[in-house]
C-alpha positions in Angstrom: 58.5 82.4 124.5 59.6 81.6 121.0 62.2 79.0 120.0 65.4 80.6 118.9 66.2 80.9 115.3 69.5 79.1 115.7 67.6 76.0 116.8 65.2 76.2 113.8 67.2 74.1 111.4 67.8 71.5 114.2 64.1 71.4 115.0 63.1 71.0 111.4 65.7 68.3 110.9 64.6 66.2 113.9 61.0 66.5 112.8 61.9 65.2 109.4 64.1 62.5 110.9 61.5 61.3 113.3 59.0 61.0 110.5 61.3 58.9 108.4 62.0 56.5 111.2 58.3 56.1 111.9 57.5 55.3 108.3 60.1 52.5 108.4 58.2 50.8 111.3 54.7 51.7 110.1 53.8 48.1 109.4 54.8 47.1 113.0 53.3 50.0 114.9 50.7 52.1 113.3 50.4 54.3 116.4 54.1 55.3 116.1 53.5 56.3 112.4 50.6 58.5 113.4 52.6 60.2 116.2 55.5 60.8 113.8 53.1 62.3 111.2 51.7 64.7 113.8 55.1 65.7 115.0 56.2 66.4 111.4 53.2 68.7 111.0 54.2 70.8 113.9 55.7 74.0 112.5 57.9 76.3 114.6 57.4 80.0 114.5 60.5 80.6 112.3 60.9 77.7 109.9 64.5 77.1 108.9 65.2 76.5 105.2 68.4 75.0 103.8 70.1 77.6 101.6 70.8 76.5 98.0 74.4 76.1 96.9 75.6 78.9 94.7 78.4 79.3 92.1 80.4 82.5 91.2 82.6 82.6 88.2 85.7 84.8 87.9 87.6 85.7 84.7 89.6 88.6 83.3 86.6 91.0 83.6 86.7 90.5 87.3 90.4 91.3 87.5 91.9 87.8 87.1 95.1 88.2 85.0 94.5 85.1 83.0 91.6 82.6 82.6 94.0 79.7 82.7 94.2 78.8 86.4 96.4 75.9 87.4 96.4 75.7 91.2 95.2 77.6 94.3 95.9 77.8 98.0 95.2 79.9 101.1 98.2 81.4 103.0 98.6 82.0 106.7 97.0 85.5 106.5 93.9 84.1 104.9 94.6 85.4 101.4 94.0 83.2 98.4 96.7 82.6 95.8 96.2 81.3 92.3 98.7 80.1 89.7 97.8 81.5 86.3 99.5 81.7 82.9 100.0 85.4 83.5 101.6 85.5 86.9 100.5 84.8 90.5 97.1 86.2 91.5 96.4 87.1 95.1 92.7 87.5 95.9 91.5 89.4 99.0 87.8 88.9 98.4 87.4 92.1 96.5 90.3 92.4 94.0 92.9 90.2 92.3 96.4 91.5 92.7 98.8 90.3 90.1 102.4 89.4 91.0 104.9 89.1 88.2 108.6 89.2 87.4 110.2 92.6 87.2 113.3 93.9 85.4 116.2 93.9 87.8 114.6 91.6 90.4 117.9 89.5 90.4 116.1 86.1 90.1 116.5 83.6 87.3 112.8 83.0 86.7 112.1 83.7 83.1 108.4 83.6 82.6 105.1 84.7 84.2 103.5 81.4 83.3 102.9 79.7 86.7 101.8 76.0 86.4 101.1 75.3 90.0 101.9 76.5 93.5 102.5 75.0 96.9 102.6 76.5 100.4 106.1 76.0 101.9 106.8 75.2 105.5 107.9 78.8 106.1 104.6 80.1 104.7 105.9 81.2 101.4 104.6 80.3 97.9 106.5 77.7 95.9 105.9 78.3 92.2 106.5 75.8 89.4 107.0 77.1 85.8 107.5 75.0 82.7 111.2 74.7 83.4 111.9 75.2 87.1 110.7 75.8 90.7 111.0 79.2 92.5 109.8 80.7 95.8 107.8 83.8 96.3 108.8 85.3 99.6 105.8 86.8 101.5 108.3 88.6 103.7 109.9 90.6 100.9 107.1 90.2 98.3 109.6 89.0 95.7 110.7 85.9 93.8 113.9 84.1 94.8 115.9 81.1 93.7 116.1 77.9 95.7 118.8 75.2 95.9 118.8 72.3 93.4 118.5 69.9 96.3 115.3 71.5 97.4 114.0 71.5 93.9 114.5 67.8 93.7 112.6 67.2 96.9 109.7 69.3 95.6 109.3 67.7 92.1 107.3 64.8 93.4 104.9 67.1 95.2 104.2 69.5 92.3 103.0 69.0 88.8 99.8 67.1 89.7 96.4 68.1 88.4 94.4 70.5 90.5 91.1 69.3 91.8 90.3 72.4 93.7 90.4 73.2 97.5 88.2 74.4 100.3 89.0 77.6 102.0 88.7 78.1 105.8 85.1 79.2 105.4 84.1 76.0 103.6 83.9 77.6 100.1 85.1 75.4 97.3 87.5 76.9 94.7 88.3 75.3 91.4 89.8 76.5 88.1 90.3 75.6 84.4 91.1 77.3 81.2 87.8 79.3 81.4 88.6 81.0 84.7 88.0 80.5 88.4 84.9 79.1 90.1 83.7 79.5 93.7 81.0 77.1 95.1 79.5 78.3 98.3 76.3 78.4 100.5 75.1 81.7 101.9 73.3 81.6 105.2 71.0 84.2 106.6 70.7 84.2 110.4 67.2 85.7 110.3 64.1 83.7 109.2 60.6 84.3 108.1 57.7 83.8 110.5 55.7 80.8 109.4 52.6 81.9 107.4 53.8 85.5 106.7 56.0 85.0 103.7 55.4 87.6 101.0 52.3 88.9 103.0 53.8 92.2 104.0 53.1 92.4 107.8 52.2 96.0 108.9 51.1 95.4 112.5 52.7 93.5 115.4 51.5 93.2 119.0 52.2 91.0 122.0 49.2 90.9 124.3 49.1 90.4 128.0 48.8 86.6 127.5 52.1 86.5 125.5 50.2 85.9 122.3 51.8 87.4 119.2 49.4 89.2 116.9 50.5 89.8 113.3 48.5 91.8 110.8 49.4 91.3 107.1 48.5 93.7 104.4 48.6 91.4 101.3 45.9 89.0 102.4 44.2 91.4 104.9 44.6 88.9 107.8 45.3 89.0 111.5 47.2 85.9 112.8 47.8 84.9 116.4 50.7 82.7 117.6 50.9 81.1 121.1 54.0 81.0 123.3 55.3 77.9 121.5 55.2 79.6 118.1 52.1 77.7 116.9 49.5 79.5 114.8 46.4 79.7 117.0 43.9 81.2 114.6 43.5 83.8 111.9 40.9 86.3 110.9 40.5 87.9 107.5 39.3 91.5 107.5 37.7 93.8 104.9 40.8 96.1 105.0 44.5 95.6 105.6 45.4 95.8 109.3 47.9 98.7 110.0 47.9 98.7 113.8 46.8 96.4 116.6 46.4 97.7 120.2 45.3 96.2 123.5 43.7 98.6 126.0 44.1 98.5 129.8 40.7 96.8 129.9 41.9 94.0 127.7 40.1 94.9 124.5 42.0 94.6 121.3 41.5 97.3 118.6 42.5 97.0 115.0 43.0 99.9 112.7 43.2 99.4 108.9 43.6 100.9 105.5 41.9 101.9 103.3 39.6 102.6 106.2 38.6 100.7 109.4 38.8 100.9 113.2 37.2 98.1 115.2 37.3 95.9 118.3 38.6 92.4 117.5 35.7 90.5 116.1 33.4 93.6 116.0 32.3 96.1 113.4 34.2 99.2 112.2 33.3 102.5 113.9 35.0 104.7 111.2 36.0 104.8 107.6 39.3 106.6 108.3 42.6 104.9 107.4 44.0 104.3 110.9 47.8 104.0 111.4 48.2 104.1 115.2 46.2 103.9 118.4 47.2 105.0 121.9 45.4 105.1 125.3 45.7 107.9 127.9 45.3 107.6 131.7 41.6 108.5 131.4 40.9 105.4 129.3 40.4 107.4 126.1 41.7 106.2 122.8 43.6 108.5 120.6 43.6 107.6 116.9 46.1 108.5 114.2 44.4 108.7 110.8 46.1 109.1 107.5 43.7 111.5 106.0 41.8 113.4 108.8 44.5 113.9 111.4 44.2 113.1 115.2 40.9 111.9 116.6 39.7 110.6 119.9 37.3 108.0 121.3 36.1 109.3 124.7 34.3 106.0 125.7 35.9 103.0 123.9 33.8 100.6 126.0 30.5 101.9 124.8 28.3 99.6 122.8 28.8 101.8 119.7 31.9 104.0 120.4 31.9 107.3 118.6 34.9 108.9 117.0 35.4 112.6 117.4 36.0 115.0 114.6 39.6 115.9 113.6 41.5 117.7 116.3 44.2 118.8 113.9 46.7 117.5 111.4 46.4 115.6 108.2 48.6 112.5 107.5 49.4 111.1 110.9 51.6 108.0 111.2 52.4 107.6 114.9 51.3 108.9 118.3 53.1 109.2 121.6 51.4 110.1 124.9 53.8 111.2 127.6 53.4 110.6 131.4 52.6 114.3 131.8 49.5 114.0 129.6 51.0 115.5 126.5 50.3 114.2 123.0 52.9 114.1 120.2 51.9 113.1 116.7 54.3 112.2 113.8 52.9 113.4 110.5 54.2 113.8 106.9 54.2 117.6 107.6 56.2 117.8 110.9 55.0 117.2 114.5 51.8 118.0 116.2 52.0 118.6 120.0 49.5 119.6 122.6 48.3 118.9 126.1 45.5 116.4 126.7 45.2 117.1 130.4 41.5 117.8 130.1 38.3 115.8 130.5 36.9 117.2 127.3 38.9 116.1 124.2 37.3 118.8 122.2 39.3 121.4 124.1 42.6 119.9 123.0 44.6 122.3 120.9 47.5 120.9 118.8 50.4 123.0 117.6 52.6 122.3 114.6 56.4 121.9 114.8 58.1 121.9 111.4 61.4 122.3 109.8 62.9 125.8 109.6 65.9 125.9 107.2 67.3 129.1 108.8 67.5 127.5 112.3 70.2 124.8 112.8 68.3 123.2 115.8 65.0 122.9 114.0 63.4 119.6 113.0 65.6 118.1 110.4 62.7 116.9 108.2 59.0 117.3 108.1 58.5 113.6 107.0 58.4 112.1 110.5 57.8 108.3 110.8 57.9 107.2 114.4 58.2 108.4 118.0 59.7 107.1 121.3 60.5 108.4 124.8 62.9 107.2 127.4 62.7 107.4 131.2 64.5 110.7 131.4 61.9 112.4 129.2 63.9 112.6 126.0 61.8 112.2 122.9 63.1 110.5 119.8 61.7 111.5 116.4 62.4 109.3 113.5 62.4 110.9 110.0 62.0 109.3 106.7 65.5 110.1 105.3 67.3 112.5 107.7 68.0 110.3 110.7 66.7 110.8 114.2 66.0 114.0 116.1 66.3 114.0 119.9 64.8 116.6 122.3 63.7 116.9 125.9 59.9 116.9 126.3 59.8 120.2 128.1 62.0 121.8 125.5 59.8 120.5 122.8 56.8 122.2 124.3 58.6 125.5 124.8 58.4 128.5 122.5 61.7 127.7 120.8 62.3 123.9 120.6 65.8 122.9 119.6 66.6 119.4 118.4 69.8 117.4 118.5 70.4 115.6 115.2 71.6 112.0 115.1 72.5 111.0 111.5 75.3 109.5 109.4 77.2 112.8 109.4 77.5 113.2 113.2 76.9 109.8 114.7 77.6 106.1 114.3 74.4 105.5 112.3 75.0 103.8 109.0 71.9 105.1 107.3 69.6 108.1 107.5 66.6 106.2 106.3 64.2 105.3 109.1 61.0 103.5 108.3 60.2 102.5 111.9 61.8 102.4 115.3 61.1 101.4 118.9 62.9 102.1 122.2 63.6 98.9 124.2 64.9 100.2 127.6 66.9 103.4 127.6 69.9 101.9 126.0 68.5 100.3 122.8 66.8 102.1 120.0 65.9 99.5 117.4 65.7 101.2 114.0 64.4 99.6 110.8 65.9 101.2 107.7 65.2 100.5 104.1 67.2 97.2 103.9 69.0 97.0 107.2 68.4 97.3 110.9 70.4 99.5 113.3 70.6 98.8 117.0 71.5 102.2 118.4 72.6 102.8 122.0 71.6 106.4 122.9 73.8 106.3 126.0 77.1 105.3 124.4 76.3 106.5 120.9 77.3 103.1 119.4 75.5 101.4 116.6 75.2 97.7 115.7 74.1 97.3 112.1 72.4 94.2 110.7 72.8 94.5 107.0 70.6 93.0 104.3 72.9 89.8 104.2 71.6 89.1 107.7 68.0 89.0 106.6 67.9 87.6 103.1 68.9 88.0 99.4 66.5 91.0 99.4 64.6 92.8 102.2 62.3 95.8 102.2 61.4 96.9 105.7 58.0 98.5 106.1 56.8 101.1 108.5 55.9 98.4 111.0 57.1 99.1 114.5 59.6 96.4 115.6 58.6 94.1 118.4 60.7 92.5 121.1 59.5 89.2 122.5 60.1 88.2 126.2 63.0 85.9 125.3 64.9 88.7 123.4 63.7 87.6 120.0 62.9 90.5 117.6 60.2 90.6 115.0 60.3 93.0 112.1 57.8 93.7 109.3 59.0 93.6 105.7 57.7 93.1 102.2 59.1 89.5 102.4 57.3 88.7 105.6 57.8 89.0 109.3 61.5 88.6 109.9 62.5 86.8 113.2 65.9 87.4 114.7 66.9 85.8 118.0 69.1 87.5 120.5 71.7 84.8 119.8 71.7 85.6 116.1 71.8 89.4 116.7 74.6 89.4 119.3 76.4 86.2 118.6 79.4 85.8 116.4 80.6 82.9 114.3 83.1 83.7 111.6 85.3 86.7 112.4 87.0 88.0 109.2 90.6 88.9 109.7 91.7 92.3 108.4 94.7 92.3 106.1 96.6 95.4 104.8 96.9 94.7 101.1 98.8 97.6 99.5 100.0 101.2 100.0 100.6 104.2 97.8 103.2 106.9 98.7 102.7 110.4 97.3 100.7 109.3 94.3 103.5 107.0 93.1 102.9 103.4 91.9 101.1 101.2 94.2 103.1 98.7 96.3 101.4 95.3 96.9 102.3 94.2 100.4 99.7 91.9 101.9 100.2 91.7 105.7 97.9 91.5 108.7 100.1 94.2 110.4 103.7 95.0 110.9 105.7 98.0 109.8 105.9 100.1 106.7 108.9 102.5 106.3 108.1 105.1 103.7 110.9 106.8 101.7 112.5 109.9 103.1 111.0 113.2 102.0 107.4 111.8 101.7 104.6 112.6 104.1 101.4 111.5 102.2 100.3 107.9 101.7 97.2 105.8 101.0 96.8 102.4 102.7 94.4 99.7 101.4 92.9 96.9 103.4 90.3 94.1 103.3 88.4 91.9 105.7 88.8 88.4 104.5 85.4 86.9 103.9 85.1 84.9 100.6 81.4 83.9 101.2 79.9 87.3 101.1 81.6 90.6 101.8 79.2 93.1 100.2 77.9 94.6 103.4 81.1 94.6 105.5 81.7 98.0 107.0 85.1 99.5 108.0 86.4 102.2 110.3 89.9 103.5 111.0 91.8 105.6 113.5 95.3 107.0 113.7 97.4 107.1 116.8 94.5 106.4 119.1 92.2 109.2 117.8 88.4 108.6 117.7 87.2 106.0 115.1 86.0 107.4 111.8 82.4 106.8 110.6 81.6 103.3 109.3 81.3 102.8 105.6 82.4 100.4 102.8 85.6 102.3 102.0 88.6 100.0 102.1 91.4 102.6 102.1 92.5 105.6 104.0 94.7 108.5 102.9 97.0 110.1 105.4 98.1 113.6 104.6 101.1 115.6 105.9 102.1 113.0 108.6 104.6 114.2 111.1 107.9 112.4 111.5 108.1 109.4 113.7 106.2 106.1 114.1 102.4 106.2 113.6 99.9 103.5 114.5 97.0 102.9 112.0 94.2 100.7 113.3 91.4 99.2 111.1 88.3 97.4 112.3 85.5 95.8 110.3 82.1 94.2 110.8 81.3 90.7 109.8 79.3 90.0 106.6 76.1 90.7 108.5 77.2 94.2 109.6 78.0 93.3 113.2 81.2 94.7 114.7 83.7 92.0 115.6 87.0 92.0 117.5 89.4 92.0 114.6 91.3 95.2 114.9 94.4 95.1 112.7 97.4 97.5 113.4 99.9 98.8 111.0 102.9 100.9 112.1 104.1 103.6 109.7 107.6 104.9 110.1 108.0 108.4 108.7 111.6 109.6 108.3 112.7 112.9 109.7 113.8 115.8 107.4 117.4 116.9 108.2 116.1 119.9 110.1 113.9 117.7 112.2 116.8 115.5 113.6 117.9 115.8 117.1 121.2 117.4 116.1 119.5 120.0 113.9 117.1 120.8 116.8 120.1 121.1 119.1 121.8 123.4 116.7 118.7 125.5 116.3 118.4 125.6 120.1 122.0 126.8 120.5 121.4 129.4 117.7 118.2 130.5 119.3 119.9 130.9 122.7 122.7 132.9 121.0 120.3 135.1 119.2 118.3 135.8 122.3 121.5 136.5 124.2 122.6 138.9 121.5 119.2 140.7 121.5 119.2 141.0 125.2 122.8 142.3 125.2 122.0 144.8 122.5 118.9 146.1 124.3 120.9 146.5 127.5 123.7 148.2 125.6 121.4 150.6 123.9 119.6 151.4 127.1 123.0 152.1 128.8 124.2 154.2 126.0 120.9 156.2 126.0 121.1 156.6 129.8 124.7 157.8 129.5 123.7 160.2 126.8 120.8 161.5 128.8 123.1 162.1 131.8 125.5 164.0 129.6 122.6 166.0 128.1 121.3 166.8 131.6 124.8 168.0 132.6 125.2 170.0 129.4 121.8 171.6 129.9 122.6 172.3 133.6 125.8 174.1 132.5 123.8 176.1 129.9 121.2 177.0 132.6 123.9 177.9 135.1 125.7 180.0 132.4 122.5 181.6 131.3 121.6 182.5 134.9 125.0 184.1 135.5 124.7 186.1 132.2 121.2 187.2 133.0 122.3 188.6 136.4 125.3 190.4 134.7 127.8 188.8 137.1 130.2 187.4 134.6 133.3 188.6 136.5 135.5 185.6 135.7 134.6 185.9 132.0 135.6 189.6 131.9 138.8 188.9 133.8 139.9 185.7 132.1 138.5 186.1 128.6 135.9 183.6 127.0 134.2 181.1 129.3 135.1 177.4 128.7 132.7 174.6 129.6 134.5 171.8 131.6 134.4 168.2 130.3 131.1 166.4 130.9 132.9 163.2 132.0 136.5 162.2 132.6 136.7 160.1 129.4 135.6 162.9 127.2 138.2 163.8 124.5 139.5 167.4 124.4 138.3 167.9 120.8 134.8 166.8 121.9 134.8 169.3 124.7 135.9 172.0 122.4 133.2 171.0 119.9 130.5 171.2 122.6 131.8 174.6 123.8 131.5 176.0 120.2 127.9 174.7 120.1 127.2 176.0 123.6 128.5 179.5 122.6 126.3 179.6 119.5 123.2 178.6 121.6 124.0 181.2 124.3 124.4 183.9 121.8 121.3 183.0 119.7 118.9 181.7 122.3 116.7 184.8 121.8 117.2 184.9 118.1 114.3 183.7 116.0 116.5 183.3 113.0 118.9 180.8 114.7 119.1 177.6 112.7 121.1 174.3 112.4 123.1 175.5 109.4 124.4 178.6 111.4 125.1 176.3 114.3 127.2 174.0 112.1 129.2 177.0 110.8 129.8 178.1 114.4 130.9 174.6 115.4 133.2 174.4 112.4 131.5 171.3 111.1 129.0 170.3 108.4 125.4 169.9 109.1 125.6 166.1 109.0 128.7 166.1 111.1 127.1 168.4 113.6 124.1 166.1 114.0 126.2 162.9 114.1 128.5 164.3 116.9 125.5 165.5 119.0 123.7 162.2 118.6 126.8 160.3 119.7 127.6 162.5 122.7 124.2 163.8 123.8 121.7 161.5 122.0 119.8 164.3 120.2 120.1 166.4 117.0 121.1 170.0 116.7 117.5 171.2 116.2 116.4 169.2 119.3 119.2 170.6 121.3 118.2 174.2 120.4 114.6 173.5 121.3 115.6 171.8 124.6 117.8 174.9 125.6 115.0 177.3 124.8 112.4 175.2 126.7 114.7 175.0 129.8 115.3 178.8 129.6 111.6 179.4 129.2 110.8 177.3 132.3 113.3 179.2 134.3 112.0 182.6 133.2 108.4 181.6 133.8 109.4 180.4 137.3 110.8 183.9 137.9 107.3 185.4 137.2 108.0 186.7 133.7 105.1 187.2 131.3 104.4 184.6 128.6 104.9 187.0 125.7 108.1 188.3 127.2 109.4 184.8 127.8 108.6 183.8 124.2 110.5 186.8 122.9 113.5 186.1 125.2 113.5 182.4 124.0 113.6 183.2 120.3 109.9 182.6 119.5 108.3 185.3 117.3 104.9 183.7 117.6 103.6 183.5 121.2 101.0 180.9 120.2 103.6 178.6 118.6 105.6 179.0 121.8 102.6 178.0 123.9 102.0 174.9 121.9 105.7 173.9 122.0 105.9 174.5 125.8 102.7 172.4 126.4 104.0 169.6 124.2 107.3 169.5 126.2 106.0 169.9 129.8 102.3 169.0 129.5 101.0 172.3 130.8 100.3 175.8 129.3 103.1 178.3 130.0 100.6 180.7 131.7 99.5 178.0 134.1 103.1 177.1 134.8 104.0 180.7 135.6 101.1 181.0 138.0 102.0 177.8 139.7 
C-alpha cells in the first residue's frame, strides 16, 4: 500500500532531479516544465530527509592519553589505533586503551611519544618515534625491535603529515594538537509521516478501503491518506481525536478529548473524553471514557444515538471484546471484566481485577494501558511500567485469576514501560515503550528491540495503538509525529558490528589489554575468577547497542548495555564464552564472538591425583569391608563360645539340681572342657574359675564382679578384658546371662516366679520380672504358663 521507507530518499531525489532537468528545458517545452513541477509537488507518505553531518571531538577528558594525535588507522579486527605523544591509543568505540612501554619489556624503544603509525603486511602496528621505528605485535600485545634493513624500507612510507582517514563505516577521523575529531552522518531508518511532524498523533486506523486515518492532538485534526501515500483530505475538530473506529456498517466514529464522540462529519453525542471504541456482535458500540467509565450505544445507526450511563469504572483507556461476548477494560485502577451476552446493556455487571501484593500471580500493576487476545484465547494486558501480564480468558473470569508476568526480569523484554501495544498474528506483539519499540514473539519468547537510534535523535511514543499496513509497514504515534517503519527497515540488516574482546581481569589483579575477536586465554594457575570485557565495533553510534552472553552453551543472559561479564569459581578445563550484540538500532545480528578460556587444574585435580585418590579410596573401602567381616566373624566366634559356655553351665546346673554329681564326688572338683581346640590351657582354667564362682553364687543376691575377679585370681579390669576377648561380654553381663538362662529353665519346669527369682539371686521379684522381660520379651509368669 505505502511506498517503503528505504525507497523514500530515492523517490525524493528523482523528484528533485526531474524538476531540475525540466527547468533547463523550460524555454523549449513549457509543458515539460509544468509536468516536472507537478511531479516535484507529489509528496510520498514518509518523506526522506538527508541527515546533517556531525562532528564529535575527543580529548583527555574522553580518555585519550594525549591531545597531540599524529596518525590513525584501523586494524583487521576493526579497532582504531592512534599515535599520540603519550603512547599508542586503541579505541573500541567506547574507551581509549593506552599502550605504552613497560619496565623489563626487553625492547629498545625509549619513549612513549609515537609520531605516526602504519599497518604492516602481517597486520601489526609499525610505530615511528623521534629516533627509530618499532613494531607493536597484536599477537603478543607488546613492542618488538625490527631489523635495520626493514627500517630503511619503511622510512619513505612514514613521517608524512596525517590528513585523516575513513573507517569502514564511512566516518572520517582526523587529529591535531587539540585532540581527535570524528565527522559522521547518523541515519535513522524510520521516517515521519508527511503532515504529522510535531503534531502528536493519538489515533490511527486503516479503513476497509485501505485509507489510512491519522488523528493528531496538537492541531486537533484528522487526516486521510490513500493507498499511494497521498494526503486525501483533512478535517479539524473541536477536540483532539484520541480514537478512530469503523463499524461493520461502514460508519466511522471518532472519540476525542477533552470531550467528544461523533460520527465522521457529524455532531458529538457526548461530552465525555473518549479513549477507545469497540463493536460487539449485536452491533452495539462500547465506549471507554476517561472520566465516567464504560458506556454503551445500543443503536449507533439512530439519527441521534444515545449514550448510556456509566456501567462501571473510572479512567478507562482500552477495551477488548472477546468472541465469547465478554468485555475487558483496561483502566488506571486495574481491569474491569464482565459478560455482555445480553440484549439489555443495562444488565451488564462489571467486576474489578486489581493487584494484590500478597499473591504472586495477581495483576502486576493497576495502571493498565492496552489489551490484546490471540487465537488460543490468551489475553495480554500491558501495564504502564511493569511489563505485560498474560492470562487465559477463562482463568481471568474465574474466582482466582492468576497471571503470568512477562517483564525484564523474567523474559527477553528490554523495557518494562509499555505505552501501547497490538497483536499482529499470534507470533508478533508490537510494543511501544517510552523511547523504543519491542517486537515480542509470544511463541518463542524472543524480542527484537528497535531503539531510539532507529527512530530519531529523540522520540517519545504515545499511547497510540501501533498500526500495521497491508505491505508490512508499521505506523507508530509519537510526540515527534507518526513514525513510519517499513518491513525492510525493521527486519533488514546493513552494517553488522563485529564483537571484539578487549581486555580481561583475573582475580581482581591489574587489567590485561588484549584486543581479539576470539581465540584463547590461559589464566594463571591457582585462579578461578575473571572478568572479560568486550565491545561491538560501531563508531557511528553505539549508544543503544545491547549485549548478551552465555558460557558453555548455557541459555543466553538478558540483554543490556553491560560490556563485561564476571565468571566466578570456574571449574578446571576449557570453557567457551560467547557474546552477541545488536546493531546500533537494537536489532539482533549474526555476530556471535567466541572466546576460549583455559583454566589450569589444581594438583589434586590432575589425572594422576585422581588415580591416586581412586586407589586410596579402593584401599580404604577394602580395609573397611575386611574389618567389618573380621569383626563379624570374631563376634560370631565369641557368640558360639558363649553359647557353649552357657550350655555347659546349664548342663552342670541341671546335674547339680538333680543331685546326681557322682563323678564329682568320686573324682573331686568338676573341670569344664576346652570350648575349642585352639583354646589355651590357662584360658580354660580361667573360665573354670569364673564358672565355679557363678555356680556357687547363682542364687546369691550379693554376688558381684569384684568377688568374681577375686575368685578368678584377676583384677576387675583383667576379668572384663579376658571375658570380652573370649566370650564377647563383660563379667556383669555373664552373671546376668547365667541367671536368665537358669530362670528360663526353672520356669519351664513349672516353678513359681517368686521361687525362681529367689533361686536366681534376685531379692526383688519385680526387678526380676523387668529383667526377664527385657531379655526374652515376655513376662516370666506368661513364660511359665506357656
